[in-house]
C-alpha positions as CSV (number, residue, x, y, z in Angstrom):
1,E,85.8,38.0,87.3
2,I,84.4,34.5,88.0
3,L,86.5,34.2,91.2
4,R,85.2,37.7,92.3
5,C,81.7,36.5,91.6
6,L,82.2,33.4,93.8
7,V,83.4,35.5,96.6
8,G,80.0,37.4,96.4
9,S,81.0,40.9,95.4
10,E,78.3,43.5,95.3
11,M,78.7,44.0,91.5
12,C,78.3,40.3,90.8
13,I,75.1,40.2,92.9
14,R,73.7,43.2,91.1
15,D,74.5,41.7,87.7
16,S,72.9,38.4,88.7
17,V,69.7,40.3,89.8
18,Y,69.5,42.2,86.5
19,A,70.0,39.0,84.5
20,F,67.3,37.3,86.5
21,L,64.9,40.2,86.2
22,F,65.3,40.5,82.4
23,C,64.9,36.7,81.8
24,G,61.9,36.8,84.2
25,L,60.3,39.7,82.3
26,V,60.7,37.9,79.0
27,C,59.2,34.7,80.4
28,M,56.3,36.7,82.0
29,I,55.5,38.5,78.7
30,A,55.6,35.2,76.8
31,Q,53.3,33.5,79.4
32,L,50.8,36.5,79.3
33,I,50.7,36.2,75.5
34,L,50.1,32.5,75.6
35,D,47.4,32.8,78.3
36,N,45.5,35.7,76.7
37,T,45.7,35.0,73.0
38,K,45.3,32.1,70.7
39,L,48.9,32.1,69.6
40,T,50.9,28.9,69.9
41,P,54.3,28.6,71.5
42,G,55.8,28.5,68.0
43,H,54.2,31.8,67.2
44,V,55.4,33.4,70.4
45,T,59.0,32.1,69.8
46,S,59.0,33.5,66.3
47,L,57.6,36.8,67.6
48,F,60.4,37.1,70.2
49,V,63.0,36.3,67.6
50,V,61.6,39.1,65.4
51,I,61.4,41.5,68.4
52,G,65.0,40.8,69.3
53,A,66.0,41.5,65.7
54,F,64.2,44.8,65.6
55,L,65.7,45.8,69.0
56,D,69.1,45.1,67.5
57,I,68.4,47.1,64.4
58,A,67.3,50.1,66.6
59,G,70.5,49.7,68.7
60,I,68.5,49.0,71.9
61,Y,69.4,45.3,72.4
62,D,73.1,46.0,72.8
63,R,72.3,48.4,75.7
64,I,70.1,45.8,77.2
65,V,73.0,43.3,77.1
66,L,75.2,45.9,78.9
67,Y,72.7,46.0,81.9
68,A,71.2,42.5,81.9
69,G,74.4,40.6,80.8
70,A,73.8,36.9,80.4
71,G,70.1,37.5,81.2
72,A,69.8,39.2,77.8
73,L,71.9,36.6,76.0
74,I,70.0,33.5,77.1
75,P,66.4,34.1,76.0
76,I,65.1,33.5,72.5
77,T,65.2,37.3,71.8
78,S,69.0,37.0,71.7
79,F,68.7,34.7,68.7
80,G,67.1,37.5,66.6
81,H,69.7,39.9,68.0
82,L,72.5,37.6,66.9
83,L,71.0,37.0,63.5
84,I,70.9,40.7,62.7
85,H,74.2,41.5,64.4
86,G,76.1,38.9,62.3
87,A,74.4,40.0,59.1
88,M,75.2,43.7,59.8
89,E,78.8,43.0,60.6
90,T,79.4,40.8,57.5
91,G,77.3,43.0,55.3
92,T,79.7,46.0,55.9
93,T,82.6,44.0,54.6
94,L,81.1,41.8,51.9
95,G,78.1,43.8,50.9
96,P,74.7,42.2,50.0
97,L,76.2,38.7,49.9
98,G,77.6,39.3,53.4
99,L,74.1,39.9,54.6
100,A,73.0,36.5,53.5
101,F,76.0,34.7,54.9
102,G,76.4,36.8,58.0
103,I,73.3,35.5,59.7
104,F,75.0,32.2,60.3
105,N,78.3,33.7,61.7
106,L,77.1,34.0,65.3
107,T,74.3,31.4,65.2
108,S,75.8,28.4,63.4
109,A,77.0,26.7,66.6
110,G,73.5,26.8,68.2
111,I,71.8,25.7,65.0
112,S,74.2,22.8,64.5
113,I,73.7,21.6,68.0
114,A,70.0,21.8,67.8
115,L,70.0,19.8,64.5
116,F,72.4,17.2,65.8
117,L,70.5,16.7,69.1
118,S,67.2,16.5,67.3
119,F,68.6,13.7,65.1
120,V,70.1,11.8,68.0
121,L,66.9,12.1,70.0
122,A,64.8,11.0,67.0
123,L,67.0,7.8,66.9
124,I,66.6,7.1,70.6
125,F,62.9,7.8,71.1
126,K,59.9,6.4,69.3
127,P,57.3,8.9,68.0
128,R,53.7,8.7,69.4
129,H,51.0,7.9,67.0
């Protein structure tokens, strides 16, 4: 598929355009919220995680991923989608305990890297006072 994409097939170009449009839409909505409300970037990030989770519960986010591809898997809305997706998958096999542990099945790598890089960068750079 990657080789086909490098050649420039029509399907690859279409998928790239859909991914770009979805990511651009997410960024545009976030910027509009930041410009027109008193919400901070942290609030908007949390809001988008919750929106992604609700879209996954409703079964909509999986359909978005089919059309937007990587464009739907990159923005912060995907984090909420992955949290719920992992919890629902593990919850069906392990019950209520699976719901608690399942949230980390699909997100543990991203959380681990964020924590590790935060620690390393805190060692390298000095905080401003």
